[in-house]
C-alpha positions in Angstrom: 39.7 104.4 -25.8 36.0 105.4 -25.8 34.0 102.4 -27.1 30.7 104.3 -27.2 29.6 105.0 -30.8 27.7 108.1 -31.5 25.2 108.5 -34.3 25.8 111.7 -36.4 22.8 114.0 -36.3 20.6 113.8 -39.4 20.5 117.5 -40.1 23.1 120.3 -39.6 20.4 122.4 -38.0 19.9 119.8 -35.4 23.6 119.8 -34.6 23.5 123.6 -34.2 20.5 123.4 -31.9 22.1 120.6 -29.8 25.3 122.7 -29.5 23.5 125.5 -27.7 22.4 123.4 -24.8 18.9 125.1 -24.9 16.0 123.1 -23.6 13.8 122.0 -26.6 10.6 120.0 -26.4 10.3 117.1 -28.9 7.1 118.6 -30.3 9.0 121.9 -30.9 11.9 120.4 -32.8 10.4 120.0 -36.4 9.4 123.7 -36.6 12.7 124.8 -34.9 14.7 122.8 -37.4 12.9 124.5 -40.3 13.5 128.0 -38.9 17.2 127.4 -38.1 17.9 125.7 -41.5 17.0 129.0 -43.2 19.6 130.9 -41.1 22.6 128.5 -41.2 25.3 128.8 -40.0 23.5 129.4 -36.7 25.0 130.3 -33.4 23.3 130.3 -30.0 21.6 133.7 -30.6 20.1 132.6 -33.9 18.8 129.4 -32.3 17.4 131.2 -29.3 15.6 133.7 -31.6 14.1 130.9 -33.6 13.0 129.1 -30.4 11.2 132.3 -29.3 9.3 132.3 -32.6 8.3 128.7 -32.0 7.1 129.4 -28.5 5.3 132.7 -29.5 1.9 131.1 -30.0 2.0 129.3 -26.6 3.2 132.5 -24.9 0.3 134.4 -26.4 -2.1 131.8 -25.0 -0.4 131.9 -21.6 -0.6 135.7 -21.5 -4.3 135.6 -22.3 -4.8 133.1 -19.5 -2.9 135.3 -17.1 -4.9 138.4 -18.2 -8.2 136.5 -17.6 -7.0 135.3 -14.2 -6.2 138.8 -13.1 -9.5 140.2 -14.6 -7.7 142.4 -17.1 -10.4 142.2 -19.8 -8.8 145.2 -21.6 -6.0 143.0 -22.8 -6.5 142.1 -26.4 -5.1 139.0 -28.1 -3.1 141.4 -30.3 -1.5 142.8 -27.2 -0.5 139.3 -26.0 0.8 138.5 -29.4 2.9 141.7 -29.6 4.2 141.0 -26.1 5.1 137.5 -27.0 6.9 138.6 -30.1 9.1 141.0 -28.0 10.6 138.1 -26.0 14.3 137.3 -26.5 14.7 134.7 -23.8 13.3 131.3 -24.8 13.1 130.3 -21.1 11.1 133.4 -20.1 8.9 132.8 -17.1 5.4 134.2 -16.3 6.8 137.4 -14.7 8.9 138.2 -17.7 6.0 137.6 -20.0 3.7 139.8 -17.8 6.4 142.6 -17.9 6.4 142.5 -21.7 2.6 142.6 -21.7 2.6 145.6 -19.4 4.8 147.5 -21.7 2.7 146.7 -24.8 -0.6 147.6 -23.0 0.9 150.7 -21.5 1.9 151.9 -24.9 -1.7 151.4 -26.1 -3.0 153.2 -23.0 -0.8 156.2 -23.8 -2.1 156.1 -27.4 -5.7 156.0 -26.2 -5.7 159.6 -25.1 -3.5 162.6 -24.6 -4.3 162.7 -20.9 -4.9 159.9 -18.3 -8.6 161.1 -18.1 -9.1 160.8 -21.9 -7.3 157.5 -22.0 -9.4 156.0 -19.2 -12.6 157.2 -20.8 -11.6 155.7 -24.2 -10.5 152.3 -22.7 -13.7 152.0 -20.6 -15.9 152.9 -23.6 -14.1 150.4 -25.7 -14.8 147.6 -23.2 -18.5 148.7 -22.9 -18.8 148.7 -26.6 -17.3 145.2 -26.9 -19.3 143.5 -24.1 -22.3 145.7 -23.5 -21.4 145.9 -19.8 -19.4 148.3 -17.7 -16.4 146.9 -15.8 -17.0 145.9 -12.2 -16.0 148.7 -9.8 -12.8 147.0 -8.6 -11.7 146.2 -12.2 -12.4 149.8 -13.2 -10.1 151.0 -10.4 -7.4 148.6 -11.6 -7.7 149.9 -15.1 -7.5 153.5 -13.8 -4.3 152.6 -11.9 -2.7 151.1 -15.0 -3.6 154.0 -17.2 -2.1 156.4 -14.6 1.1 154.4 -14.5 1.3 154.2 -18.3 1.0 158.0 -18.4 3.9 158.4 -16.0 2.1 159.6 -12.9 4.0 159.2 -9.7 2.5 157.2 -6.8 0.7 160.1 -5.1 -0.7 161.4 -8.4 -1.8 157.9 -9.3 -3.6 157.4 -6.1 -5.4 160.8 -6.5 -6.3 159.9 -10.1 -7.7 156.5 -9.2 -9.7 158.1 -6.3 -11.2 160.7 -8.6 -12.0 158.1 -11.3 -13.7 155.9 -8.8 -16.0 158.7 -7.6 -16.8 159.8 -11.2 -17.6 156.2 -12.2 -19.7 155.6 -9.1 -21.7 158.7 -9.9 -22.2 157.6 -13.5 -23.2 154.1 -12.5 -25.7 155.6 -10.1 -27.2 157.7 -12.8 -27.4 154.8 -15.2 -29.1 152.6 -12.5 -31.6 155.4 -11.8 -32.3 155.8 -15.5 -32.7 152.0 -16.0 -35.0 151.7 -13.0 -37.0 154.7 -14.2 -37.3 153.3 -17.7 -38.4 149.9 -16.4 -41.0 151.5 -14.1 -42.3 153.8 -16.8 -42.6 150.8 -19.2 -44.5 148.8 -16.6 -46.8 151.8 -16.0 -47.4 152.3 -19.8 -48.0 148.6 -20.4 -50.5 148.5 -17.5 -52.1 151.6 -18.8 -52.4 150.2 -22.3 -53.9 147.0 -21.0 -56.3 148.9 -18.9 -57.4 151.0 -21.8 -57.8 147.9 -24.0 -59.8 146.2 -21.3 -62.0 149.2 -21.0 -63.0 149.1 -24.6 -66.5 148.0 -25.5 -68.0 146.5 -28.6 -70.9 148.0 -30.5 -73.2 146.1 -28.2 -72.1 148.3 -25.3 -73.0 151.6 -27.0 -76.7 151.6 -26.1 -76.0 151.5 -22.4 -73.6 154.5 -22.7 -75.7 156.7 -25.0 -79.2 155.6 -24.1 -79.9 154.7 -27.7 -81.2 151.6 -29.5 -78.8 149.0 -31.0 -80.0 150.0 -34.5 -79.1 153.7 -33.7 -75.7 152.6 -32.5 -75.0 150.7 -35.7 -76.2 153.6 -37.9 -74.1 156.2 -36.0 -71.0 154.0 -36.0 -71.4 153.4 -39.7 -71.8 157.1 -40.4 -68.6 157.8 -38.6 -70.2 159.7 -35.7 -68.9 157.4 -33.0 -65.1 157.4 -32.5 -63.8 153.9 -33.2 -60.9 153.2 -30.8 -59.7 149.9 -32.4 -60.7 147.6 -35.2 -59.7 144.0 -35.0 -60.1 141.1 -37.3 -61.7 138.1 -35.7 -61.8 134.5 -36.8 -63.8 134.0 -39.9 -62.8 137.4 -41.2 -65.3 139.4 -39.3 -64.2 142.8 -38.1 -64.9 143.8 -34.5 -65.2 147.5 -33.8 -64.3 148.6 -30.2 -65.0 151.9 -28.6 -63.5 153.9 -25.7 -66.3 154.7 -23.1 -64.3 157.9 -22.1 -64.9 159.2 -25.7 -68.4 157.9 -26.1 -70.0 159.3 -22.9 -69.4 163.0 -23.8 -71.4 162.4 -27.0 -74.6 161.6 -25.2 -75.8 165.2 -25.6 -75.0 165.2 -29.3 -76.8 161.9 -29.8 -80.1 163.7 -29.3 -79.2 166.0 -32.2 -78.3 163.1 -34.4 -81.7 161.5 -33.7 -83.5 164.7 -34.6 -81.4 165.0 -37.7 -82.4 161.5 -38.8 -86.1 162.4 -38.3 -85.9 165.7 -40.3 -84.2 164.4 -43.4 -81.4 162.3 -44.9 -79.8 165.5 -46.2 -79.7 166.9 -42.7 -78.1 163.7 -41.5 -75.4 164.0 -44.1 -74.5 167.5 -43.2 -74.5 166.6 -39.5 -72.1 163.8 -40.2 -69.7 166.2 -41.7 -70.0 168.9 -39.1 -66.7 170.1 -37.6 -68.0 169.5 -34.1 -68.2 165.8 -34.6 -65.3 163.7 -33.2 -64.3 161.1 -35.7 -62.6 158.0 -34.4 -60.2 157.5 -31.6 -58.4 160.8 -31.3 -55.0 159.1 -31.5 -56.2 157.2 -34.6 -58.3 159.5 -36.7 -57.4 163.0 -35.8 -53.8 162.9 -34.4 -51.8 160.1 -35.9 -53.9 159.7 -39.1 -51.6 157.0 -40.4 -54.6 155.6 -42.2 -54.7 158.9 -44.2 -51.0 159.2 -44.4 -50.8 161.0 -47.7 -52.7 164.0 -46.2 -50.0 164.4 -43.6 -47.8 166.1 -46.2 -49.6 169.3 -46.5 -47.1 171.1 -48.7 -46.9 168.3 -51.3 -50.7 168.0 -51.3 -51.0 171.8 -52.0 -49.0 171.3 -55.2 -50.2 169.9 -58.5 -47.5 167.2 -58.8 -46.7 165.0 -61.7 -44.8 161.8 -61.1 -42.6 160.4 -63.9 -41.7 156.8 -63.1 -38.5 155.9 -64.9 -37.8 152.1 -64.7 -35.3 149.9 -66.3 -32.5 147.4 -65.5 -29.1 148.4 -64.2 -27.0 150.3 -66.9 -30.1 151.7 -68.6 -29.3 155.3 -67.9 -32.2 156.1 -65.5 -30.2 158.5 -63.3 -28.6 160.2 -66.4 -32.1 161.0 -67.8 -33.4 162.4 -64.6 -30.3 164.4 -63.7 -30.4 166.1 -67.1 -33.9 167.3 -66.3 -33.0 168.3 -62.8 -30.0 170.4 -64.0 -32.3 172.5 -66.1 -34.7 173.3 -63.2 -34.4 176.5 -61.1 -34.7 174.5 -57.9 -34.6 170.8 -57.0 -33.7 167.8 -54.9 -31.8 164.6 -55.7 -32.6 161.9 -53.1 -30.4 158.8 -52.8 -30.4 155.7 -50.7 -26.8 156.1 -49.5 -24.5 158.9 -48.5 -22.1 157.7 -51.2 -24.8 158.1 -53.8 -25.9 161.5 -52.5 -22.3 162.6 -53.0 -22.3 161.2 -56.5 -25.6 163.1 -57.3 -23.9 166.3 -56.1 -20.9 165.6 -58.3 -23.1 164.8 -61.3 -24.9 168.1 -60.9 -21.6 169.9 -60.5 -20.4 168.4 -63.8 -23.5 169.9 -65.4 -22.7 173.3 -64.0 -25.2 173.2 -61.1 -24.1 173.9 -57.5 -25.8 171.8 -54.9 -25.7 171.6 -51.1 -25.6 168.2 -49.3 -27.6 166.7 -46.4 -27.1 163.3 -45.0 -27.7 161.8 -41.5 -24.2 162.7 -40.3 -23.0 165.4 -42.7 -24.1 168.8 -43.9 -22.5 170.9 -46.7 -24.2 174.2 -47.4 -23.1 175.9 -50.6 -24.1 179.6 -50.5 -26.3 180.5 -53.4 -27.1 176.9 -54.3 -30.8 176.2 -55.1 -30.3 172.4 -55.4 -29.8 169.8 -52.7 -28.4 166.3 -52.9 -29.5 164.2 -49.8 -30.3 160.8 -48.5 -33.9 159.8 -48.7 -34.5 160.1 -44.9 -33.4 163.8 -45.2 -36.0 164.7 -47.7 -37.2 168.3 -47.1 -40.9 168.4 -46.8 -41.8 172.1 -46.5 -39.7 173.9 -49.2 -41.4 173.6 -52.7 -39.1 173.0 -55.6 -39.5 172.5 -59.4 -38.0 169.0 -59.8 -37.1 166.1 -57.4 -35.4 162.8 -58.1 -36.0 159.8 -55.8 -33.7 156.9 -56.7 -33.9 153.1 -56.1 -37.6 153.1 -55.5 -37.7 149.3 -55.3 -36.5 149.9 -51.7 -40.2 150.7 -51.0 -40.4 146.9 -50.3 -37.4 147.0 -47.9 -38.3 145.9 -44.4 -36.0 148.4 -42.6 -36.1 151.5 -44.8 -39.2 151.1 -47.0 -41.2 153.7 -44.9 -38.6 156.4 -45.8 -39.3 155.9 -49.5 -43.1 156.1 -48.8 -42.6 159.4 -47.0 -40.3 160.8 -49.7 -42.5 159.9 -52.7 -45.7 161.0 -50.9 -44.1 164.1 -49.3 -41.5 165.6 -51.5 -42.8 169.1 -52.4 -41.9 169.1 -56.1 -44.0 169.9 -59.1 -42.2 167.3 -61.2 -41.1 164.1 -59.3 -38.9 161.6 -61.1 -39.0 158.2 -59.3 -36.3 155.8 -60.5 -36.1 152.1 -59.9 -36.3 148.6 -61.3 -39.6 147.4 -62.9 -40.5 145.7 -59.7 -41.4 149.0 -58.1 -44.1 150.0 -60.7 -47.2 148.6 -58.9 -46.2 150.2 -55.5 -45.4 153.6 -57.0 -48.7 153.6 -58.9 -50.5 152.8 -55.7 -48.8 155.7 -53.9 -49.6 158.1 -56.7 -53.3 157.0 -56.5 -53.4 157.6 -52.8 -51.9 161.1 -53.4 -54.0 161.9 -56.3 -51.0 162.5 -58.6 -50.7 161.8 -62.3 -48.1 159.2 -63.4 -46.2 159.0 -66.6 -44.2 155.8 -67.1 -40.9 155.6 -69.0 -39.3 152.2 -69.5 -35.6 152.1 -70.5 -33.6 149.2 -71.9 -30.0 148.3 -71.1 -27.4 150.1 -73.3 -25.6 146.8 -73.9 -26.6 143.1 -73.8 -26.4 141.1 -70.7 -26.1 137.3 -70.8 -25.6 134.3 -68.5 -22.4 132.4 -68.9 -22.8 128.8 -70.2 -20.3 127.3 -67.8 -19.0 127.9 -64.2 -15.8 129.9 -63.8 -12.9 128.6 -61.8 -10.6 130.7 -59.7 -7.8 130.1 -62.1 -9.9 131.4 -65.0 -10.5 134.9 -63.5 -9.5 137.8 -65.7 -9.0 141.6 -65.1 -12.4 143.2 -64.9 -14.1 140.4 -63.0 -16.2 141.0 -59.9 -16.8 138.2 -57.4 -20.0 138.4 -55.3 -20.3 137.0 -51.8 -22.9 137.8 -49.1 -20.9 138.3 -45.9 -17.9 140.3 -44.8 -16.1 137.1 -43.8 -16.6 135.4 -47.2 -15.4 138.5 -49.0 -12.2 138.7 -46.9 -11.6 134.9 -47.2 -12.0 135.1 -51.0 -9.7 138.1 -51.1 -7.0 136.2 -49.1 -7.2 133.2 -51.4 -6.9 135.5 -54.5 -4.0 137.4 -53.0 -2.3 134.1 -52.2 -2.6 133.3 -55.9 -0.9 136.5 -56.8 -4.0 138.5 -57.9 -4.4 142.2 -57.1 -7.7 142.6 -55.3 -10.1 145.4 -54.2 -13.0 144.7 -51.8 -16.3 146.4 -51.2 -18.7 145.4 -48.4 -21.4 147.1 -46.3 -19.3 147.7 -43.1 -16.9 149.9 -45.1 -17.5 153.6 -45.0 -18.6 155.4 -48.2 -15.1 156.9 -48.4 -13.3 153.6 -48.3 -15.8 152.0 -50.7 -15.1 154.8 -53.1 -11.3 154.4 -52.7 -11.6 150.7 -53.3 -13.7 151.3 -56.4 -11.1 153.7 -57.7 -8.4 151.1 -57.3 -10.4 148.7 -59.4 -11.3 151.4 -61.9 -7.8 152.7 -62.5 -6.2 149.2 -62.8 -4.4 149.1 -59.4 -6.6 146.0 -58.7 -7.5 143.4 -61.3 -10.5 141.9 -59.5 -13.0 143.2 -57.1 -14.6 141.0 -54.4 -17.8 142.5 -53.0 -21.1 141.8 -51.3 -24.4 143.0 -52.8 -23.4 146.5 -51.6 -21.9 146.7 -55.2 -25.4 146.5 -56.6 -26.3 150.0 -55.6 -24.6 153.1 -56.7 -21.1 152.2 -57.7 -20.3 152.6 -61.4 -17.5 150.2 -62.1 -15.9 148.8 -65.3 -16.9 145.2 -64.7 -16.6 142.6 -67.4 -18.2 139.7 -65.6 -20.2 139.4 -62.4 -19.4 136.0 -60.8 -21.5 134.8 -57.9 -19.6 132.8 -55.3 -22.9 131.5 -54.0 -26.5 131.5 -55.1 -27.9 131.7 -51.6 -27.9 134.4 -48.9 -29.0 134.9 -45.4 -31.8 137.6 -45.4 -32.1 138.2 -41.6 -34.5 135.3 -41.1 -33.0 132.4 -42.9 -30.8 131.2 -45.7 -32.6 131.2 -49.1 -32.0 131.2 -52.9 -31.3 134.5 -54.5 -34.4 135.9 -56.2 -34.7 137.3 -59.7 -34.6 140.9 -58.6 -31.3 140.3 -56.8 -29.7 138.5 -59.7 -30.7 141.2 -62.1 -29.7 144.1 -59.8 -26.3 142.7 -59.0 -25.7 141.0 -62.3 -26.7 144.1 -64.2 -23.4 145.7 -63.0 -21.6 143.6 -65.6 -20.9 145.4 -68.9 -19.9 149.0 -69.1 -21.2 151.1 -72.0 -18.2 152.2 -74.0 -15.7 149.7 -72.5 -17.3 146.3 -72.2 -20.1 146.2 -74.7 -21.5 142.9 -73.3 -22.0 142.0 -69.7 -21.7 138.4 -68.5 -23.2 136.9 -65.3 -21.6 133.7 -64.1 -21.3 131.5 -61.1 -18.1 130.2 -59.5 -17.2 126.6 -60.0 -18.9 124.5 -57.3 -21.2 127.3 -56.2 -24.3 126.5 -58.2 -25.8 126.1 -61.7 -25.4 128.5 -64.6 -28.9 127.5 -65.6 -30.3 129.0 -62.4 -28.6 132.3 -63.2 -29.9 132.2 -66.8 -33.5 131.5 -65.6 -33.4 134.4 -63.0 -32.1 136.8 -65.6 -34.9 136.0 -68.0 -37.7 135.8 -65.5 -40.4 138.5 -65.6 -40.7 140.9 -62.7 -42.2 139.0 -59.8 -45.6 140.5 -58.6 -45.1 142.1 -55.2 -46.5 140.1 -52.2 -47.6 143.3 -50.5 -48.8 146.5 -52.3 -49.6 148.6 -49.2 -46.8 151.1 -48.7 -45.1 151.1 -45.3 -45.6 154.1 -43.0 -44.2 155.2 -39.7 -44.7 158.1 -37.3 -42.6 161.2 -37.5 -41.9 163.8 -34.8 -45.2 165.7 -35.3 -47.2 162.5 -34.9 -45.3 161.4 -31.8 -45.8 164.7 -30.2 -49.5 164.9 -31.0 -50.2 161.3 -29.9 -48.4 161.9 -26.6 -50.5 165.0 -25.9 -53.7 163.1 -26.8 -53.1 160.1 -24.6 -51.5 162.3 -21.8 -48.2 160.4 -21.6 -44.6 161.5 -21.6 -43.4 158.0 -22.2 -42.0 157.4 -25.6 -42.5 153.6 -25.1 -46.1 154.3 -24.2 -46.6 156.4 -27.3 -45.0 153.9 -29.6 -47.0 151.1 -28.0 -50.3 152.9 -28.6 -49.3 153.6 -32.2 -48.4 150.0 -32.8 -51.5 148.6 -31.0 -54.2 151.0 -32.0 -53.4 153.6 -34.6 -53.3 151.5 -37.8 -55.2 148.2 -37.9 -53.4 145.2 -39.4 -55.9 145.0 -42.3 -55.9 148.6 -43.3 -56.6 148.6 -47.0 -54.1 151.3 -47.9 -51.1 151.2 -45.5 -49.1 149.0 -43.3 -47.1 150.0 -40.2 -43.4 149.7 -40.6 -41.4 147.6 -38.1 -40.7 149.8 -35.1 -39.0 147.1 -33.0 -35.6 148.9 -32.7 -37.3 152.3 -32.0 -39.3 150.6 -29.2 -36.2 149.0 -27.8 -34.3 152.3 -27.7 -37.4 154.0 -26.2 -37.4 151.4 -23.4 -33.7 152.1 -22.7 -33.9 155.9 -22.6 -37.4 156.6 -21.3 -36.0 157.0 -17.7 -33.3 159.5 -18.8 -34.1 163.1 -17.9 -34.4 164.6 -21.4 -37.6 165.7 -23.1 -39.8 163.3 -25.0 -38.9 164.6 -28.4 -35.2 164.3 -27.7 -35.8 160.7 -26.7 -37.6 160.2 -30.1 -34.5 161.6 -31.8 -32.4 159.0 -30.0 -34.8 156.3 -31.1 -34.2 157.3 -34.7 -30.4 157.2 -34.4 -28.8 154.5 -36.7 -27.1 152.0 -34.4 -26.3 148.3 -34.6 -28.0 146.3 -31.9 -25.5 143.5 -32.5 -22.7 145.9 -31.5 -24.4 146.9 -28.2 -25.6 150.0 -29.9 -28.7 150.5 -27.7 -26.7 150.2 -24.5 -24.2 152.7 -25.8 -27.1 155.1 -26.7 -28.5 154.9 -23.2 -25.1 155.7 -21.7 -24.7 158.7 -24.0 -28.2 159.9 -23.2 -27.4 159.7 -19.4 -24.3 161.9 -20.0 -26.5 164.2 -22.1 -29.1 164.5 -19.4 -26.4 165.2 -16.7 -24.9 168.0 -18.8 -21.7 166.2 -19.5 -20.1 166.4 -22.9 -20.4 163.0 -24.7 -16.9 162.0 -25.8 -16.7 160.8 -29.4 -15.5 157.1 -29.9 -11.8 156.6 -30.5 -9.9 153.8 -32.1 -6.8 154.6 -30.1 -3.4 153.6 -31.5 -3.8 151.6 -34.6 -1.3 148.9 -35.7 0.7 149.5 -38.9 -1.5 148.4 -41.8 1.0 145.7 -42.9 0.5 144.0 -39.5 -3.2 144.5 -38.9 -5.1 141.3 -38.3 -8.7 140.6 -39.4 -9.8 141.2 -35.8 -8.2 144.6 -35.7 -9.7 145.5 -39.0 -13.2 144.6 -37.8 -12.6 146.6 -34.6 -11.7 149.6 -36.7 -14.9 149.2 -38.8 -17.0 149.0 -35.6 -15.5 152.2 -34.2 -16.1 153.9 -37.5 -19.8 152.8 -37.3 -20.0 154.2 -33.7 -18.6 157.5 -34.9 -21.4 157.6 -37.6 -24.0 157.4 -34.8 -22.1 159.9 -32.7 -21.9 162.4 -35.6 -25.6 161.8 -36.3 -26.4 162.9 -32.8 -23.9 165.8 -32.8 -25.8 167.4 -35.7 -29.0 167.3 -33.6 -27.6 168.0 -30.1 -24.4 170.1 -30.7 -24.2 171.2 -27.0 -24.2 167.6 -25.7 -22.0 166.4 -28.5 -19.6 169.4 -28.9 -16.4 167.9 -30.3 -17.5 167.4 -33.9 -14.2 168.4 -35.3 -12.4 165.7 -33.3 -15.0 163.1 -34.3 -14.6 164.0 -38.0 -10.8 163.8 -37.7 -11.0 160.4 -36.1 -13.4 159.3 -38.8 -11.0 160.4 -41.5 -8.0 158.7 -39.7 -9.9 155.5 -39.6 -10.9 155.8 -43.2 -7.3 156.2 -44.2 -6.1 153.3 -42.0 -8.8 150.9 -43.2 -8.1 151.7 -46.8 -4.3 151.2 -46.2 -5.1 147.8 -44.6 -7.2 146.8 -47.6 -4.4 147.9 -50.0 -2.0 145.3 -48.6 -1.5 142.7 -51.3 1.1 140.4 -49.7 1.0 136.8 -50.7 0.8 133.9 -48.2 -0.7 134.7 -44.8 -2.2 138.1 -45.4 -3.0 140.7 -42.7 -6.7 140.1 -43.1 -6.6 136.3 -43.1 -5.2 136.1 -39.6 
């Protein structure tokens, strides 16, 4: 008789697990028991499958470790997770895991391109985009080998493919190195040249020695504008120091005798001599060529017209656009200029609803409608040489925007329309009036009121108190998606809108909210411009935002612009602006809504050079370096205390110039690259330089590709973000394709990939599963 007593297992699932004889770690047992309990009765296969699920996370980590060890940086965590999920043997070793990973990555490589060449290009470009650095040569060869094997090439074909890929990559690397070295050398040369020029400048006290005149004569001639001032600098104490270029002063020695005789003859003669065409006024790059201190005169077509500006201001939902569009629709010809591609499309649709055909022009899109005499465009695409009857320029408060304000300055100053309707919030009034005065245009002001009342809520709103028609406002993509995940977990149907989404996806998400497919919309401040939504309440999830420099409180203009989206005339007669419980005080919101427009800190409009100015300055200073031209413009063209204008931030343009100056393409083509919309945080400048090298070498620049996309139900937050980044890269590629069609020839393919990504991103965002959502992972 067996005298050993055995304790019965506490749970039937534990008994089923023990019966299989499978090795189970103590730390794995709690989760394994839970999984097996749901599938009782459980045999060995059920237990083994559950144990594989338990070990999936550890296997994913192990696979990433192995990929890093072997230098396979093209392996994504999603690949490792997919490979781990395919395992059926709970005791799988490293070789079995690696085999599963090879199958998953091989499938992705086949989906990356129809041919091994296309797949390798796409995979290498993806890695460059992700890291900003090309793969080391040996790793590139390994990638080429794996791509060839994934595409089913035999051993001999694989060897030939790898050899060809190595030669092509070596050539490209050599071209990139040469371009980088040339760019650095040119930058050093231009910096040295600029410093030498600045060092050569002399003050007014140096003029007598150059012209053989008296100090009093030098002062008189400088004050009369006869001596070209190279640079004006503000010294301590507020005194302004004028500096002169000896190379420009010395040729005037012969003319100085004429000036002296003119002073002796009469004051009238002196005045006429001052205005004589033969006189050189100012540093040529300052006064004659760039003329940024006389920027309004740069727009000759607009200055030749007798323009009238109608400034229509009012809060959101006051009907500004409706009023101006009605007038535009009655005109024979006209422009509608918007801040966003999405809004340009909406202007075009609005004109169509009024029976007016309009073409479209945005940075990456052109739609020409035969016979149309109206154009809807983004502000940067404002035509400057075709006079029209009426023009609309929307969102004029963006004159104060650090990144795009100069585009509004150029549009308002330069649009060649007899009647110009400028639309914006009341904060834009002083700046628009200042621009009109500089242009010599008459201004008529129209102030509109909201069509329905807007009030601040008296108490915070909890997540459990949300109702259909509510819009929650966050200020980062991550916060929007986190809030979405929480609301989906609570069973709410949610749409999302944030800046990284394309206009097409934003429009689709807005439609879901508008037609009731989604009860609630969660958005960034991207909702505050151009999307007309039936919102009952705007609810701020925070009253602070990061503005690029630091985290600060929202200002009155931001609260009004975003909060003004609440209330929809004809549906919600009253708009309510609230704050989420725990996110801040309703009193703050009420105070900001009732605050008068804040006086602008800066009233000088921002200006920046255009292609004509770049070309002229380059010719004047005798340089083919874009960096050198921009450096001269920044340092000497417009002094910091100019009373009328201020130079826009050209930091990114200068960074791009530094990267592409050594590429063998003309100066003005490099200026076009410098204007391309790229994201520096996404290695955009490195990517541009690589594209420019291919352009210079006569190779077709291949459009970015997202490769094989996961099914929307299984897409992680990381994969969604990757898709958004590829979409943004496609925007830059398409922007360049419209300007360099020979170097960027496959526009149809790029547009098809853009549309595919739009559909996929929207399908991902449509997922409304409870619990661990696709985007919360």
